[in-house]
C-alpha positions in Angstrom: 6.4 12.2 7.2 4.4 12.2 10.4 4.8 9.2 12.7 1.1 8.3 12.5 1.3 8.1 8.7 4.3 5.8 9.0 2.3 3.6 11.4 -0.8 3.5 9.1 1.5 2.6 6.1 2.9 -0.4 8.0 -0.6 -1.4 9.2 -1.7 -1.5 5.6 1.3 -3.8 4.7 0.7 -5.9 7.8 -1.5 -8.3 5.8 0.0 -11.0 3.5 -2.8 -10.5 0.9 -2.0 -6.8 0.6 1.7 -7.5 0.2 0.9 -10.1 -2.5 -1.3 -7.4 -4.3 1.6 -5.0 -4.2 3.9 -7.6 -5.6 1.5 -8.2 -8.5 1.1 -4.5 -9.2 4.9 -4.0 -9.4 4.6 -5.9 -12.7 2.1 -3.4 -14.0 -1.6 -2.3 -13.8 -4.3 -4.9 -13.2 -8.0 -4.8 -12.8 -9.7 -6.3 -9.7 -10.9 -9.5 -11.4 -7.4 -10.2 -12.6 -5.9 -9.7 -9.2 -8.6 -12.0 -7.7 -7.9 -14.7 -10.2 -4.1 -14.5 -9.8 -4.4 -14.7 -6.0 -7.3 -17.2 -5.9 -9.6 -14.9 -4.0 -13.1 -13.5 -4.5 -13.5 -10.0 -5.9 -15.2 -8.6 -2.7 -12.1 -9.7 -0.8 -9.9 -7.8 -3.3 -12.2 -4.7 -3.0 -11.7 -4.8 0.8 -7.9 -4.9 0.5 -7.8 -2.3 -2.2 -9.7 0.1 0.0 -7.1 -0.4 2.7 -4.2 0.3 0.3 -6.1 3.3 -1.2 -6.5 4.8 2.3 -2.7 5.1 2.6 -2.2 6.2 -1.0 -0.3 3.0 -2.1 -2.4 2.5 -5.2 -3.8 4.5 -8.0 -7.0 3.8 -10.0 -7.8 4.4 -13.6 -11.2 3.8 -15.0 -11.7 2.4 -18.5 -15.4 2.2 -19.2 -16.7 -0.2 -16.5 -13.3 -1.6 -15.5 -11.0 0.0 -12.8 -7.3 -0.7 -13.3 -5.1 -0.5 -10.2 -1.4 0.5 -10.3 1.2 1.0 -7.6 1.9 4.5 -6.4 5.7 4.0 -6.3 6.3 7.6 -5.1 4.3 6.9 -1.9 5.8 3.5 -1.5 9.4 4.8 -1.8 8.6 7.8 0.4 7.1 5.7 3.2 10.0 3.2 3.0 12.5 6.1 3.3 10.5 7.6 6.2 10.9 4.5 8.3 14.7 4.9 8.0 14.5 8.4 9.4 12.4 7.2 12.4 15.6 6.0 14.1 16.9 9.5 14.3 13.6 10.9 15.6 13.4 8.3 18.3 17.0 8.8 19.4 16.5 12.6 19.6 13.3 12.3 21.6 15.0 9.9 24.0 17.7 12.4 24.7 15.2 15.1 25.7 13.7 12.8 28.4 
């Protein structure tokens, strides 16, 4: 995984509301109104945060008539988490070449 993607992933998780959304989605798919209700936030706020999570591929969307259900993209979440573990090796090797 490229270093800039790792940084973008962590920027997306740098907000408490987004971390709370991910925690909710670990329990299963939810629609925006349900997420807003559980977190005590307004739907436009949830839409904003979902856009940030979508940009880095952390969520999936499924439309059912007029309702969009969000679910966690666990493959991306796991891959990004593993990528941060490999950063240590990348940084060490780049420091040796200097």
